[in-house]
GUVEX-905424 format. One record per residue: residue number from 1; residue in three letters; x, y, z of N, C-alpha, C in turn. Coordinates in Angstrom, 3 decimals. Last residue first. Layout:
<recs>
<NUM, "ALA", <X, Y, Z>, <X, Y, Z>, <X, Y, Z>>
...
</recs>
This chain:
<recs>
<231, "UNK", <78.740, 123.899, 129.092>, <78.074, 124.650, 130.176>, <76.746, 124.025, 130.519>>
<230, "UNK", <80.901, 121.038, 128.619>, <79.845, 121.933, 128.150>, <79.204, 122.674, 129.327>>
<229, "UNK", <82.597, 119.179, 129.551>, <83.129, 120.524, 129.403>, <82.077, 121.525, 128.931>>
<228, "UNK", <81.389, 116.762, 129.370>, <81.569, 117.315, 130.707>, <82.080, 118.754, 130.680>>
<227, "UNK", <81.608, 116.169, 126.709>, <80.304, 116.598, 127.210>, <80.438, 117.244, 128.593>>
<226, "UNK", <84.244, 115.247, 126.627>, <83.881, 116.497, 125.963>, <82.554, 117.044, 126.475>>
<225, "UNK", <83.975, 112.897, 128.117>, <84.969, 113.903, 128.513>, <84.600, 115.256, 127.909>>
<224, "UNK", <82.103, 111.490, 126.653>, <81.762, 111.941, 128.005>, <82.714, 113.035, 128.487>>
<223, "UNK", <83.530, 110.771, 124.392>, <82.477, 111.784, 124.273>, <82.106, 112.336, 125.647>>
<222, "UNK", <85.094, 108.754, 125.415>, <85.736, 109.986, 124.974>, <84.716, 111.115, 124.869>>
<221, "UNK", <83.102, 106.868, 125.841>, <83.873, 107.376, 126.972>, <84.554, 108.690, 126.621>>
<220, "UNK", <82.145, 106.383, 123.192>, <81.284, 106.951, 124.235>, <82.065, 107.543, 125.405>>
<219, "UNK", <83.517, 105.107, 121.221>, <83.692, 106.563, 121.320>, <82.967, 107.157, 122.521>>
<218, "UNK", <82.772, 102.493, 121.163>, <84.083, 102.788, 121.726>, <84.319, 104.286, 121.886>>
<217, "UNK", <80.392, 102.269, 119.731>, <80.333, 102.432, 121.190>, <81.668, 102.780, 121.834>>
<216, "UNK", <79.593, 103.592, 116.902>, <80.817, 103.005, 117.437>, <80.856, 103.233, 118.942>>
<215, "UNK", <76.991, 104.429, 116.501>, <77.693, 103.755, 115.406>, <78.958, 103.054, 115.873>>
<214, "UNK", <76.386, 105.623, 118.903>, <75.503, 104.568, 118.398>, <76.207, 103.749, 117.318>>
<213, "UNK", <78.359, 107.584, 119.063>, <78.355, 106.475, 120.005>, <77.487, 105.318, 119.571>>
<212, "UNK", <77.536, 109.326, 117.045>, <78.848, 108.675, 116.956>, <78.904, 107.457, 117.864>>
<211, "UNK", <75.116, 110.184, 118.120>, <75.116, 109.409, 116.879>, <76.434, 108.669, 116.712>>
<210, "UNK", <76.081, 111.616, 120.338>, <75.178, 110.468, 120.518>, <75.194, 109.568, 119.299>>
<209, "UNK", <77.527, 113.634, 119.113>, <78.218, 112.674, 119.981>, <77.377, 111.414, 120.171>>
<208, "UNK", <75.379, 114.922, 117.831>, <76.423, 114.286, 117.032>, <77.234, 113.295, 117.859>>
<207, "UNK", <73.892, 115.899, 119.972>, <73.264, 114.972, 119.018>, <74.325, 114.213, 118.220>>
<206, "UNK", <75.788, 117.621, 121.121>, <75.282, 116.467, 121.871>, <74.665, 115.434, 120.939>>
<205, "UNK", <76.015, 119.502, 119.042>, <77.181, 118.734, 119.485>, <76.738, 117.474, 120.222>>
<204, "UNK", <73.529, 120.618, 118.958>, <73.939, 119.764, 117.841>, <75.183, 118.957, 118.181>>
<203, "UNK", <73.751, 121.932, 121.477>, <72.661, 120.998, 121.193>, <73.039, 120.055, 120.053>>
<202, "UNK", <75.890, 123.671, 121.303>, <75.983, 122.515, 122.190>, <74.887, 121.483, 121.930>>
<201, "UNK", <77.619, 125.400, 119.425>, <76.262, 124.876, 119.240>, <76.185, 123.565, 120.026>>
<200, "UNK", <80.016, 126.615, 119.065>, <79.376, 126.721, 120.384>, <77.902, 126.347, 120.306>>
<199, "UNK", <81.570, 126.312, 116.851>, <80.318, 127.039, 116.684>, <79.578, 127.264, 117.999>>
<198, "UNK", <83.899, 125.004, 118.082>, <83.955, 126.050, 117.081>, <82.717, 126.925, 117.030>>
<197, "UNK", <83.314, 123.145, 120.023>, <84.442, 124.041, 120.246>, <84.518, 125.193, 119.257>>
<196, "UNK", <80.828, 121.903, 119.132>, <81.110, 122.261, 120.524>, <82.157, 123.358, 120.644>>
<195, "UNK", <80.955, 121.567, 116.346>, <79.793, 122.229, 116.954>, <80.140, 122.735, 118.359>>
<194, "UNK", <83.373, 120.161, 116.246>, <83.256, 121.470, 115.588>, <82.072, 122.242, 116.155>>
<193, "UNK", <82.708, 117.874, 117.653>, <83.766, 118.734, 118.166>, <83.723, 120.123, 117.531>>
<192, "UNK", <80.720, 116.845, 115.966>, <80.407, 117.207, 117.350>, <81.444, 118.157, 117.921>>
<191, "UNK", <82.178, 116.267, 113.666>, <81.139, 117.296, 113.632>, <80.815, 117.779, 115.040>>
<190, "UNK", <83.718, 114.172, 114.680>, <84.370, 115.393, 114.205>, <83.381, 116.549, 114.150>>
<189, "UNK", <81.687, 112.343, 115.145>, <82.501, 112.820, 116.263>, <83.203, 114.126, 115.885>>
<188, "UNK", <80.729, 111.870, 112.581>, <79.836, 112.488, 113.573>, <80.634, 113.047, 114.753>>
<187, "UNK", <83.041, 110.672, 111.513>, <82.512, 111.905, 110.934>, <81.594, 112.622, 111.917>>
<186, "UNK", <83.286, 108.390, 113.072>, <84.358, 109.391, 113.101>, <83.873, 110.720, 112.544>>
<185, "UNK", <80.960, 107.044, 112.289>, <81.105, 107.501, 113.666>, <82.166, 108.587, 113.773>>
<184, "UNK", <81.646, 106.437, 109.666>, <80.496, 107.304, 109.933>, <80.594, 107.890, 111.341>>
<183, "UNK", <83.742, 104.695, 110.203>, <84.028, 105.956, 109.521>, <82.877, 106.941, 109.697>>
<182, "UNK", <82.363, 102.614, 111.425>, <83.442, 103.285, 112.151>, <83.771, 104.632, 111.521>>
<181, "UNK", <80.583, 101.735, 109.424>, <80.063, 102.396, 110.622>, <81.151, 103.167, 111.371>>
<180, "UNK", <81.656, 102.442, 106.032>, <81.614, 101.618, 107.253>, <81.169, 102.424, 108.466>>
<179, "UNK", <79.601, 103.540, 103.387>, <80.668, 103.900, 104.323>, <80.564, 103.046, 105.586>>
<178, "UNK", <77.758, 103.213, 101.319>, <78.466, 102.049, 101.844>, <79.583, 102.348, 102.814>>
<177, "UNK", <78.184, 106.415, 99.831>, <77.464, 105.129, 99.885>, <78.343, 104.018, 100.455>>
<176, "UNK", <78.684, 109.338, 101.628>, <79.369, 108.311, 100.846>, <78.613, 106.984, 100.943>>
<175, "UNK", <77.687, 111.186, 103.316>, <76.891, 110.920, 102.116>, <77.522, 109.837, 101.233>>
<174, "UNK", <79.618, 111.581, 105.205>, <78.452, 110.774, 105.582>, <77.565, 110.438, 104.393>>
<173, "UNK", <81.292, 113.314, 103.775>, <81.758, 111.977, 104.157>, <80.565, 111.075, 104.442>>
<172, "UNK", <79.683, 115.559, 103.694>, <80.040, 114.898, 102.436>, <80.536, 113.478, 102.703>>
<171, "UNK", <79.675, 116.194, 106.387>, <78.413, 115.810, 105.746>, <78.669, 115.103, 104.422>>
<170, "UNK", <82.336, 116.958, 106.677>, <81.844, 115.758, 107.372>, <80.535, 115.271, 106.768>>
<169, "UNK", <82.229, 119.280, 105.136>, <83.122, 118.193, 104.736>, <82.708, 116.888, 105.409>>
<168, "UNK", <80.480, 120.853, 106.586>, <80.099, 120.414, 105.237>, <80.973, 119.262, 104.757>>
<167, "UNK", <82.031, 121.296, 108.924>, <80.739, 120.596, 108.987>, <80.356, 120.042, 107.627>>
<166, "UNK", <84.211, 122.695, 107.825>, <84.431, 121.451, 108.560>, <83.146, 120.628, 108.620>>
<165, "UNK", <82.984, 124.931, 106.800>, <83.626, 124.003, 105.866>, <83.878, 122.659, 106.544>>
<164, "UNK", <82.217, 126.083, 109.214>, <81.184, 125.633, 108.284>, <81.765, 124.666, 107.257>>
<163, "UNK", <84.758, 126.691, 110.347>, <83.847, 125.748, 110.987>, <82.758, 125.227, 110.042>>
<162, "UNK", <87.649, 127.384, 110.101>, <86.678, 127.271, 109.003>, <85.589, 126.276, 109.412>>
<161, "UNK", <89.679, 127.400, 111.940>, <88.551, 128.294, 112.173>, <87.521, 128.293, 111.071>>
<160, "UNK", <91.620, 125.554, 111.726>, <91.860, 126.823, 111.042>, <90.722, 127.818, 111.225>>
<159, "UNK", <90.508, 123.398, 112.989>, <91.655, 124.036, 113.623>, <91.964, 125.400, 113.008>>
<158, "UNK", <88.562, 122.786, 111.052>, <88.169, 123.202, 112.393>, <89.310, 123.944, 113.078>>
<157, "UNK", <90.170, 122.011, 108.910>, <89.295, 123.174, 108.773>, <88.874, 123.697, 110.149>>
<156, "UNK", <91.326, 119.707, 110.032>, <92.163, 120.868, 109.693>, <91.312, 122.127, 109.567>>
<155, "UNK", <89.080, 118.076, 110.225>, <89.797, 118.463, 111.443>, <90.678, 119.686, 111.190>>
<154, "UNK", <88.533, 117.795, 107.502>, <87.555, 118.456, 108.373>, <88.203, 118.902, 109.682>>
<153, "UNK", <90.739, 116.299, 106.719>, <90.582, 117.655, 106.203>, <89.594, 118.447, 107.061>>
<152, "UNK", <90.183, 113.894, 107.880>, <91.305, 114.669, 108.402>, <91.222, 116.117, 107.938>>
<151, "UNK", <87.968, 113.296, 106.267>, <87.836, 113.332, 107.721>, <88.980, 114.130, 108.344>>
<150, "UNK", <88.992, 113.237, 103.691>, <88.103, 114.330, 104.082>, <87.909, 114.410, 105.588>>
<149, "UNK", <90.356, 110.835, 103.713>, <91.112, 112.078, 103.557>, <90.274, 113.259, 104.033>>
<148, "UNK", <88.107, 109.240, 103.861>, <89.047, 109.236, 104.972>, <89.993, 110.438, 104.909>>
<147, "UNK", <86.774, 109.644, 101.410>, <86.095, 109.925, 102.691>, <87.058, 110.043, 103.859>>
<146, "UNK", <88.884, 108.863, 99.501>, <88.444, 110.249, 99.668>, <87.698, 110.495, 100.985>>
<145, "UNK", <89.572, 106.264, 98.971>, <90.270, 106.935, 100.076>, <89.694, 108.302, 100.397>>
<144, "UNK", <88.120, 105.452, 96.729>, <87.879, 104.778, 98.020>, <88.507, 105.496, 99.214>>
<143, "UNK", <89.181, 107.227, 94.628>, <87.858, 107.421, 95.220>, <87.658, 106.710, 96.554>>
<142, "UNK", <91.449, 107.705, 93.125>, <91.604, 107.359, 94.545>, <90.285, 107.467, 95.307>>
<141, "UNK", <91.366, 108.659, 90.497>, <91.593, 107.241, 90.746>, <91.720, 106.813, 92.179>>
<140, "UNK", <92.880, 111.937, 90.650>, <92.011, 110.924, 90.036>, <92.345, 109.520, 90.524>>
<139, "UNK", <92.922, 114.290, 93.382>, <93.626, 113.382, 92.479>, <92.659, 112.349, 91.882>>
<138, "UNK", <91.637, 115.782, 95.305>, <91.397, 116.127, 93.901>, <92.059, 115.175, 92.917>>
<137, "UNK", <92.629, 114.879, 97.717>, <91.223, 114.604, 97.392>, <90.957, 114.817, 95.905>>
<136, "UNK", <95.202, 115.991, 97.605>, <95.031, 114.543, 97.587>, <93.610, 114.158, 97.185>>
<135, "UNK", <94.649, 118.721, 97.814>, <95.295, 118.205, 96.606>, <95.077, 116.692, 96.473>>
<134, "UNK", <93.616, 118.712, 100.407>, <92.759, 119.135, 99.294>, <93.336, 118.648, 97.965>>
<133, "UNK", <95.914, 117.994, 101.810>, <94.772, 117.069, 101.774>, <93.804, 117.432, 100.657>>
<132, "UNK", <97.458, 120.300, 101.425>, <97.918, 119.013, 100.896>, <96.789, 117.994, 100.824>>
<131, "UNK", <95.880, 122.211, 102.750>, <96.206, 122.390, 101.332>, <96.656, 121.070, 100.707>>
<130, "UNK", <95.897, 121.209, 105.353>, <94.638, 121.282, 104.599>, <94.906, 121.403, 103.109>>
<129, "UNK", <98.608, 121.601, 105.965>, <98.044, 120.248, 105.952>, <96.748, 120.218, 105.150>>
<128, "UNK", <98.746, 124.356, 105.932>, <99.494, 123.598, 104.933>, <98.967, 122.167, 104.836>>
<127, "UNK", <97.032, 124.784, 108.142>, <96.752, 125.391, 106.844>, <97.468, 124.645, 105.729>>
<126, "UNK", <98.133, 123.541, 110.319>, <96.908, 122.988, 109.764>, <96.545, 123.600, 108.420>>
<125, "UNK", <100.743, 122.780, 111.764>, <100.529, 123.678, 110.624>, <99.313, 123.176, 109.853>>
<124, "UNK", <101.915, 121.330, 113.763>, <100.675, 122.055, 114.062>, <100.380, 123.106, 112.983>>
<123, "UNK", <104.078, 119.676, 113.378>, <104.279, 121.113, 113.190>, <103.076, 121.960, 113.590>>
<122, "UNK", <103.153, 117.084, 114.011>, <104.465, 117.527, 114.450>, <104.597, 119.049, 114.425>>
<121, "UNK", <100.518, 116.793, 113.081>, <100.919, 116.234, 114.370>, <102.218, 116.825, 114.910>>
<120, "UNK", <100.282, 118.269, 110.625>, <99.270, 118.312, 111.679>, <99.847, 117.919, 113.029>>
<119, "UNK", <102.589, 117.676, 109.146>, <102.224, 119.072, 109.407>, <101.220, 119.188, 110.545>>
<118, "UNK", <102.495, 114.899, 109.010>, <103.633, 115.564, 109.656>, <103.283, 116.998, 110.036>>
<117, "UNK", <100.092, 114.647, 107.560>, <100.210, 114.071, 108.901>, <101.353, 114.725, 109.668>>
<116, "UNK", <100.769, 115.887, 105.142>, <99.716, 116.453, 105.982>, <99.803, 115.930, 107.410>>
<115, "UNK", <102.735, 114.101, 104.221>, <103.070, 115.498, 104.478>, <102.046, 116.137, 105.411>>
<114, "UNK", <101.134, 111.810, 103.943>, <102.245, 111.821, 104.897>, <102.644, 113.254, 105.231>>
<113, "UNK", <99.349, 112.627, 101.924>, <98.861, 112.171, 103.236>, <99.951, 112.290, 104.292>>
<112, "UNK", <101.141, 113.066, 99.828>, <100.388, 114.191, 100.382>, <99.808, 113.851, 101.753>>
<111, "UNK", <102.028, 110.425, 99.395>, <102.976, 111.488, 99.733>, <102.256, 112.659, 100.404>>
<110, "UNK", <99.606, 109.249, 98.659>, <100.289, 108.796, 99.865>, <101.297, 109.836, 100.333>>
<109, "UNK", <99.074, 110.605, 96.253>, <98.138, 110.705, 97.370>, <98.822, 110.321, 98.680>>
<108, "UNK", <101.233, 109.716, 94.724>, <101.134, 111.138, 95.065>, <100.187, 111.347, 96.237>>
<107, "UNK", <100.537, 107.019, 94.531>, <101.798, 107.402, 95.169>, <101.754, 108.861, 95.592>>
<106, "UNK", <98.128, 107.220, 93.159>, <98.121, 106.642, 94.502>, <99.414, 106.968, 95.238>>
<105, "UNK", <98.949, 108.466, 90.691>, <98.003, 109.113, 91.605>, <98.026, 108.542, 93.022>>
<104, "UNK", <102.555, 108.232, 90.291>, <101.206, 107.735, 90.045>, <100.247, 108.415, 91.015>>
<103, "UNK", <104.706, 110.997, 89.551>, <104.214, 109.973, 90.473>, <102.845, 109.485, 90.017>>
<102, "UNK", <106.907, 112.354, 87.888>, <105.619, 111.820, 87.465>, <105.210, 110.667, 88.378>>
<101, "UNK", <109.317, 113.033, 89.145>, <108.403, 114.100, 88.707>, <107.022, 113.591, 88.346>>
<100, "UNK", <110.914, 112.002, 92.015>, <110.311, 111.536, 90.761>, <109.240, 112.528, 90.350>>
<99, "UNK", <111.388, 113.122, 94.393>, <112.402, 113.339, 93.367>, <111.930, 112.855, 92.002>>
<98, "UNK", <109.520, 112.281, 96.183>, <109.214, 113.481, 95.413>, <110.276, 113.823, 94.377>>
<97, "UNK", <110.766, 110.180, 97.517>, <109.681, 109.892, 96.569>, <109.421, 111.082, 95.648>>
<96, "UNK", <112.503, 111.654, 99.140>, <113.037, 110.729, 98.147>, <111.986, 110.421, 97.084>>
<95, "UNK", <110.663, 112.972, 100.732>, <111.541, 113.762, 99.863>, <112.185, 112.887, 98.792>>
<94, "UNK", <109.618, 110.815, 102.130>, <108.771, 111.546, 101.194>, <109.618, 112.357, 100.218>>
<93, "UNK", <111.793, 110.194, 103.741>, <111.328, 109.215, 102.753>, <110.448, 109.880, 101.701>>
<92, "UNK", <111.892, 112.523, 105.291>, <113.050, 112.151, 104.471>, <112.644, 111.163, 103.384>>
<91, "UNK", <109.438, 112.373, 106.609>, <109.687, 113.467, 105.668>, <110.863, 113.137, 104.742>>
<90, "UNK", <109.949, 110.148, 108.201>, <108.861, 110.119, 107.220>, <109.070, 111.197, 106.167>>
<89, "UNK", <111.960, 111.059, 109.860>, <112.278, 110.005, 108.894>, <111.195, 109.903, 107.822>>
<88, "UNK", <110.405, 112.978, 111.250>, <111.629, 113.369, 110.552>, <112.001, 112.336, 109.486>>
<87, "UNK", <108.347, 111.538, 112.439>, <108.031, 112.482, 111.371>, <109.267, 112.928, 110.609>>
<86, "UNK", <107.432, 108.829, 113.576>, <108.772, 109.356, 113.343>, <108.686, 110.302, 112.153>>
<85, "UNK", <105.264, 107.280, 114.192>, <105.239, 108.703, 114.595>, <106.632, 109.326, 114.482>>
<84, "UNK", <104.905, 104.714, 113.355>, <106.027, 104.968, 114.258>, <106.033, 106.388, 114.812>>
<83, "UNK", <102.500, 104.984, 111.853>, <102.675, 103.875, 112.796>, <103.786, 104.142, 113.818>>
<82, "UNK", <102.574, 107.313, 110.315>, <101.324, 106.911, 110.965>, <101.502, 105.835, 112.021>>
<81, "UNK", <105.303, 107.676, 109.461>, <104.485, 108.769, 109.994>, <103.329, 108.267, 110.836>>
<80, "UNK", <106.246, 105.153, 108.663>, <107.032, 105.963, 109.596>, <106.187, 107.050, 110.249>>
<79, "UNK", <104.267, 104.401, 106.827>, <104.478, 103.623, 108.056>, <105.226, 104.450, 109.099>>
<78, "UNK", <104.685, 106.400, 104.871>, <103.385, 106.237, 105.527>, <103.544, 105.500, 106.856>>
<77, "UNK", <107.271, 105.897, 103.977>, <106.994, 107.143, 104.696>, <105.683, 107.054, 105.463>>
<76, "UNK", <106.780, 103.506, 102.634>, <107.686, 103.522, 103.779>, <107.429, 104.761, 104.637>>
<75, "UNK", <105.173, 104.521, 100.602>, <104.605, 103.570, 101.556>, <105.468, 103.487, 102.823>>
<74, "UNK", <107.065, 106.107, 99.290>, <105.859, 106.721, 99.851>, <105.215, 105.811, 100.885>>
<73, "UNK", <108.881, 104.177, 98.450>, <109.326, 105.207, 99.401>, <108.121, 105.875, 100.060>>
<72, "UNK", <107.256, 102.839, 96.613>, <107.718, 102.128, 97.813>, <108.208, 103.116, 98.866>>
<71, "UNK", <107.010, 104.889, 94.742>, <105.813, 104.372, 95.403>, <106.190, 103.642, 96.683>>
<70, "UNK", <109.664, 105.144, 93.903>, <109.025, 106.268, 94.600>, <107.775, 105.815, 95.343>>
<69, "UNK", <110.003, 102.710, 92.575>, <110.792, 102.988, 93.776>, <110.168, 104.114, 94.594>>
<68, "UNK", <108.237, 103.131, 90.453>, <108.014, 102.022, 91.385>, <108.767, 102.259, 92.685>>
<67, "UNK", <109.441, 105.321, 89.175>, <108.088, 105.433, 89.714>, <107.788, 104.352, 90.736>>
<66, "UNK", <111.866, 104.284, 88.308>, <111.869, 105.351, 89.303>, <110.495, 105.482, 89.960>>
<65, "UNK", <111.764, 100.682, 88.137>, <111.594, 102.004, 87.558>, <111.610, 103.036, 88.674>>
<64, "UNK", <111.915, 98.371, 89.516>, <112.617, 98.397, 88.229>, <112.425, 99.722, 87.503>>
<63, "UNK", <112.498, 97.916, 93.022>, <111.741, 98.492, 91.921>, <112.569, 98.580, 90.649>>
<62, "UNK", <114.030, 97.120, 95.135>, <113.640, 96.097, 94.157>, <112.909, 96.656, 92.947>>
<61, "UNK", <114.421, 98.932, 97.074>, <115.633, 98.471, 96.379>, <115.304, 97.513, 95.246>>
<60, "UNK", <111.952, 99.328, 98.108>, <112.639, 100.503, 97.567>, <113.907, 100.119, 96.816>>
<59, "UNK", <111.299, 96.859, 99.170>, <110.724, 97.232, 97.877>, <111.419, 98.436, 97.265>>
<58, "UNK", <112.555, 97.010, 101.634>, <113.053, 96.070, 100.633>, <112.558, 96.461, 99.249>>
<57, "UNK", <110.870, 98.874, 102.826>, <112.277, 99.221, 102.610>, <112.895, 98.297, 101.562>>
<56, "UNK", <108.569, 97.325, 102.964>, <108.576, 98.505, 102.098>, <110.006, 98.970, 101.819>>
<55, "UNK", <109.445, 95.392, 104.814>, <109.048, 94.996, 103.464>, <109.056, 96.189, 102.506>>
<54, "UNK", <109.966, 96.942, 107.103>, <111.025, 96.141, 106.497>, <110.698, 95.774, 105.059>>
<53, "UNK", <107.422, 97.980, 107.638>, <108.522, 98.883, 107.295>, <109.640, 98.123, 106.588>>
<52, "UNK", <106.061, 95.576, 108.255>, <105.620, 96.427, 107.148>, <106.744, 97.347, 106.692>>
<51, "UNK", <107.475, 94.741, 110.507>, <107.514, 93.935, 109.290>, <107.103, 94.775, 108.084>>
<50, "UNK", <106.775, 96.803, 112.242>, <108.187, 96.555, 111.943>, <108.332, 95.746, 110.660>>
<49, "UNK", <103.991, 96.621, 112.433>, <104.572, 97.794, 111.780>, <106.044, 97.580, 111.423>>
<48, "UNK", <101.690, 94.505, 112.231>, <103.123, 94.362, 112.498>, <103.871, 95.486, 111.774>>
<47, "UNK", <99.039, 95.171, 111.676>, <99.328, 94.219, 112.752>, <100.802, 94.144, 113.137>>
<46, "UNK", <98.618, 96.799, 109.521>, <97.791, 97.028, 110.705>, <98.160, 96.140, 111.891>>
<45, "UNK", <100.566, 95.875, 107.612>, <100.456, 97.280, 107.997>, <99.709, 97.494, 109.306>>
<44, "UNK", <100.921, 93.427, 106.473>, <101.405, 93.602, 107.842>, <101.076, 94.966, 108.423>>
<43, "UNK", <99.970, 93.720, 103.898>, <99.331, 92.746, 104.778>, <99.701, 92.975, 106.239>>
<42, "UNK", <101.760, 95.583, 102.839>, <100.348, 95.934, 102.981>, <99.646, 95.015, 103.974>>
<41, "UNK", <104.087, 94.000, 102.853>, <104.002, 95.215, 103.652>, <102.571, 95.643, 103.892>>
<40, "UNK", <103.388, 92.044, 100.995>, <103.657, 91.656, 102.387>, <103.583, 92.865, 103.310>>
<39, "UNK", <103.169, 93.659, 98.718>, <102.021, 92.883, 99.180>, <102.186, 92.475, 100.646>>
<38, "UNK", <105.781, 94.626, 98.450>, <104.669, 95.547, 98.668>, <103.461, 94.827, 99.251>>
<37, "UNK", <107.045, 92.137, 98.002>, <107.411, 92.957, 99.166>, <106.312, 93.964, 99.478>>
<36, "UNK", <105.923, 91.300, 95.624>, <105.640, 90.517, 96.829>, <106.028, 91.286, 98.090>>
<35, "UNK", <106.913, 93.278, 93.864>, <105.467, 93.099, 94.055>, <105.154, 92.357, 95.337>>
<34, "UNK", <109.786, 92.933, 94.117>, <109.099, 94.195, 94.394>, <107.619, 93.982, 94.721>>
<33, "UNK", <110.493, 89.760, 95.702>, <110.634, 90.743, 94.645>, <109.780, 91.956, 94.991>>
<32, "UNK", <110.058, 88.354, 97.964>, <111.244, 87.993, 97.200>, <111.488, 88.966, 96.063>>
<31, "UNK", <108.889, 89.180, 101.142>, <108.837, 89.495, 99.727>, <110.137, 89.175, 99.022>>
<30, "UNK", <107.483, 86.997, 103.442>, <108.700, 87.694, 103.054>, <108.706, 87.918, 101.554>>
<29, "UNK", <104.066, 87.771, 104.224>, <105.116, 86.833, 103.878>, <106.313, 87.640, 103.423>>
<28, "UNK", <100.800, 88.056, 105.679>, <102.147, 88.558, 105.474>, <103.100, 87.427, 105.096>>
<27, "UNK", <97.722, 87.682, 103.881>, <98.604, 87.298, 104.969>, <100.042, 87.679, 104.639>>
<26, "UNK", <96.665, 90.775, 102.307>, <96.590, 89.335, 102.485>, <97.550, 88.978, 103.598>>
<25, "UNK", <94.919, 93.745, 101.358>, <95.844, 93.032, 102.223>, <95.572, 91.542, 102.225>>
<24, "UNK", <94.897, 96.038, 99.137>, <94.207, 94.765, 99.255>, <95.117, 93.835, 100.041>>
<23, "UNK", <94.677, 99.443, 99.878>, <95.522, 98.254, 99.809>, <94.661, 97.012, 99.952>>
<22, "UNK", <92.973, 101.531, 100.252>, <93.883, 101.629, 99.120>, <94.704, 100.360, 98.919>>
<21, "UNK", <91.551, 100.920, 102.529>, <90.802, 101.216, 101.313>, <91.695, 101.185, 100.092>>
<20, "UNK", <93.540, 100.717, 104.431>, <92.847, 99.508, 104.012>, <92.101, 99.729, 102.711>>
<19, "UNK", <94.197, 103.397, 104.689>, <95.211, 102.451, 104.237>, <94.560, 101.184, 103.720>>
<18, "UNK", <91.796, 104.349, 105.660>, <92.297, 104.847, 104.377>, <93.336, 103.892, 103.813>>
<17, "UNK", <91.677, 103.102, 108.135>, <90.725, 102.717, 107.103>, <91.165, 103.190, 105.725>>
<16, "UNK", <93.728, 104.484, 109.391>, <93.816, 103.036, 109.254>, <92.889, 102.557, 108.154>>
<15, "UNK", <92.615, 107.012, 109.223>, <93.841, 106.747, 108.492>, <94.076, 105.246, 108.367>>
<14, "UNK", <90.257, 106.841, 110.743>, <90.162, 107.020, 109.305>, <91.464, 106.834, 108.568>>
<13, "UNK", <91.147, 106.002, 113.419>, <90.087, 105.352, 112.662>, <90.246, 105.567, 111.177>>
<12, "UNK", <93.139, 107.608, 114.383>, <93.375, 106.178, 114.373>, <92.346, 105.467, 113.512>>
<11, "UNK", <91.959, 110.192, 114.262>, <93.012, 109.824, 113.331>, <93.183, 108.320, 113.240>>
<10, "UNK", <90.116, 111.151, 116.037>, <89.610, 110.366, 114.926>, <90.710, 109.755, 114.075>>
<9, "UNK", <91.620, 112.473, 118.038>, <90.594, 111.504, 118.401>, <90.191, 110.594, 117.256>>
<8, "UNK", <93.453, 114.468, 117.673>, <93.870, 113.110, 117.341>, <92.751, 112.096, 117.516>>
<7, "UNK", <92.469, 116.842, 118.644>, <92.370, 116.609, 117.210>, <92.720, 115.181, 116.821>>
<6, "UNK", <92.415, 117.752, 121.231>, <91.758, 116.474, 120.958>, <91.665, 116.164, 119.480>>
<5, "UNK", <93.353, 120.219, 121.816>, <94.267, 119.099, 122.009>, <93.673, 117.775, 121.616>>
<4, "UNK", <92.969, 123.013, 120.140>, <92.153, 121.853, 120.469>, <93.051, 120.635, 120.610>>
<3, "UNK", <92.744, 126.314, 119.344>, <93.515, 125.348, 120.121>, <92.621, 124.205, 120.548>>
<2, "UNK", <92.455, 127.786, 116.207>, <91.730, 127.244, 117.354>, <92.576, 126.195, 118.057>>
<1, "UNK", <94.358, 130.538, 115.214>, <94.118, 129.094, 115.120>, <93.463, 128.592, 116.387>>
</recs>
């Protein structure tokens, strides 16, 4: 397995965007029932993680079916993994969601996302993480999230030494119509790291870092660190 301490560079971008792609957020409010709790949690996800967790926890007690409760458990697990970095509690919430045999595609996708995040960040098990992300990408009805799932999948491929698959996966992301600039930048940055650390193709790495910086200037300082390591 390729050792690369910088795998987290893109996570903040595409997982936040993945959440936004799957949730139609509005202003936060206290949820009086299942639907309003989910809505309030979605609205708070990027700005108030404590409120988001509280609302999703409330939803786990308000669902009128096993599937609804499992979806709320999956959302709770998402917050625990991506916002609190509490992988043990995230896994526990996922295990509760997985007790339901027929999850909706979006609930199953969220479960697989959380499992992959725990495997990548906590366990450094990129092979299992890749397998779960591949399953998530293959699910029906989750098209808006696929580019962001693929960004993390590309990182897993790089860590597993599948450098060409990592590049091709990023190219597929960049071919997505209407992809926001931040996500395009994340794809170019991921490609740059694969070119630099995996393929030792420093010329294409430099070009990809440059493109990432043009699309998202916030990446330029980080790119300088990697560029300084080139021969």
